[in-house]
N, C-alpha and C positions, 0 to 999 in steps of 0.2 A: 505598476500593475496593481489593479485592485481585484477583489474577489469576483466582482461581476465580469470583469474582462478575463479573469482566469478561467471561469466556467463558460465563457462564450465559445461555443463549439463551431462557430461559423467558418473559422479558418482552419486549415489543415495543421498548422503549427500548434495552435491552441489545443486541438483535438489530440494530437500526438503527446503533448505535454501532460494533459490530464490523464491519458491512458498510461503513460509511463509512471506518473505518481501513484495511480491506482494499483498498478502492477507491483511496484516496490512496496506499497503498503500491504498488499496481500502476501507477498513473500515474507515480510517482517512478521506479520501476524502468524503465519504458518510456522515459521521458525520458532517464535516465542511459544507457541502451543506445543511444538515438538520438545523444546527444552523443558517446559513445565511438566509435560507428561513423563519424560525420562527422570526428571528431578523427583517427582512424587513416587515413581516406581522404585527408585534407588533408596528412598527413605523408608520403605516398608521392611 
């Protein structure tokens, strides 16, 4: 699998895979932001 085939949204399987990866990335960024916010609050 290459990057061009990974982002080829013509098939349902590829579309689902890209949306799952995007969802996981959003969750990880949100969790990292929550941890950073609490970490900086506790440091004050």
